[in-house]
N, C-alpha and C positions, 0 to 999 in steps of 0.2 A: 718726133724724131728730128735730129739735126740735119739741115740741108746745106748746100754750098751757097753761101751768100756772096754777092758781088760787093766789093769794098771800093771806097773812093780814095785815090792817092792823095787827094787834097788835104786829108787830115794831117799828114806829116809835113806838109809843105807850107802851112799857114804860120808865118812868123809873127805877124802883128794883127790884132783883132780890133776893129774900129768900134770904140765905145759908143753906144747909143745908135748904132746903125739900124736902119729900117729894113725889114725883110721884104724883098721884092722877088717874088717867085712866080712870074707869069707862066701860065700853062702853055707848053710848047704845042706846035701844030701836030696833027695826028700822024703825019709821016715821020716825025721825030721819035715816036714812041711805039712800042708794041702794045697790044691790048690785053696782055695777061693780067688778070686781077690778083689782088693779094690773097683772096680766098683760094685760088689755084696754087699760088706759090706756097702758102702756109698749109695747104692740103686740108682745108676745112671739110669736115665730114669723115675724115679718116684718122684723126688724132688719136694717139694711144699714150696713156700714162707710162712713163719709163723712169730711168734713173738719171737722165740727162737734164739737169735743172737749168741748162743754158739755152734751151729752145723754147717753143711756144705752145706746148700741148694744152696747158690750162687756158690760155687765151683762146685757142681754137675751140676747145670744148665749151667755153663760156659763150662764144658766138653761136655754136650749134644749139645750145640750150635756149638762147634768146630767140633764135629763128624757129625752133621747134614750138615755142610757146606763142610766137607772133610772127607769122610769115611776112607780114607787112612792115616789120621793124625797119627803121632806117639803117640798122646794121647790115642789111642785105646789100647796101651799096658796095661793100667790100668784094662782092662777086661780079661787079660791073666794071670791067677793065677800061671802058670808055669814059668813066668818070674820074677826073683827076682828084687825088687826095693824098694826104700823108698820114701815116699812123706811127705813133710812138708806142711801140709794142712791148709790154712788160714780159719778161722772161718767166719761166716757171719758178725760178728762185724768187723773183719779185713777188709773185702771188703767194709763195710759201711764207715770205716775210709778213705780208699783209694778214694772211690767215693766222699766223702766230700772234700777231698783235691783237687780232679780233678775239682769239680764243684764250689768250693769256698763257699759252704753253707753246713750246717749240714744236713746229710742224715741219717735217722733212720729207713727207710723202705727198706726191702730186695729187693722188686721189683724195686724200684727207684735206689738202689745201683747197681743191675744187669744191668739196662739200661745204667747207667753212665759208667760202666766198658765195656759193649758191644759197647759203642760209640767209644771206642779206635780202633775198627775194629777187625774182626775175626782173622786176622793174628797175631795181637798184643796179643789178648787174648790167642791164641795158644802158643805164645812164653812165656807168663807169666806162663801159666800152666806148660809147659815143664821145666821151670826154677825151679819149686818146686819139680821136680822128680830127684832122685839120682838113676841112673840105675845100675843094676848088684850087688847091695848090700842090704841085709836085716839088716838095722841098728836099733838095739834096743835102748831104752833110756839109758840103762846101757853102751852100746857102746859109745853113744854120750857124756855121762858124762866123759868118759876117753879120749876124743878126742880134747882137747883144742888145737887150732892152725891148725887143719886138714883142708885142702882145698879139697872140694868135687866137682868133675866134675858133672854137671847136664845134663839132657837130652836135653838141648838147647845147640847145638854145640858151643864150644868155650867159654862157660860161666860157672863160678864156684861160689861156695859160701864157706865162711870160717866159721868154728865153733869156737865160743868164749864161754868158760865155766868160769863162775864167781862163787864166794862164794854164798851160799844160799841153794841149788845150783841153778844156772840159766844157761840156754843154749841159746845163741843168734846166729844168722846167719847173716853174713855181705853180703850185696848185692851191686848193682851198683848205688844206689840212696842215696848219703851221706846226702842229705837234709832231708831225712825221717828217722824215727827210725828203727833200725834193728829189724827184727822179733825175737820174743822170744818164745821158746817152752812153751806151756801151760802144766804144770806138771800134771794137772787133765785129760789131753787128750793125753796121750802118749800110745804107743804100741797098736794102733788100728790094729786088725787082727794079733796079736802077734804070733800066731801059723802058720801063712802063710808065703810064700816067699815074699809077698807084705805087707809092714807094713807102717803105717802112724802115724804122730805126729801132733797134732794141734798147730798152731802158731797164734800169736796175731796181726801180720801185714802181708800184702801181700809183698812178695819179688819181687823186680823189676830188670830185667836184663839190664836196661838202666836208664839214668837220665831223669826224667819227665820234 
């Protein structure tokens, strides 16, 4: 279900983007942030499939499935608000696009899309989720807009994503699936849980750490 997300006013205010800028996102001190986790904000454990393809039901259901299969999974860090991280969170529509590509037919139902993604196997689902997590950094949308060319190590060991900032502005993330479109940050869904150490930004495609 859709929630009220906090947005950054910086998105409309950036007139010039420094090419090749390095991302510097030091973790702020504890008294600068609340300790609400993304699991709390996204209501992991209570997700329900619905007709709103612009929220994160499939993402939260996938996290639930991984943790049900392996309670020790690194995905559990999303429930620890004291650990700084950034998540580029695919919307339900993003997962439906992936499911459609995997199945070869158009999927517009969240439950069907989840089943198609789950069909990849729980270990693969876990890898895909971890690939969307940038550990150790609370990266705001304003940070990202100044980070063209930055290479971000993800929570999936040995896998990175590259930030590409274009005029508009647009923020894209390069993954390991060149045949698929790069994920783009949805500017109406940025800075989710902005005041916490754990922050998220909605993206319009699922990022893949492998060639499908």
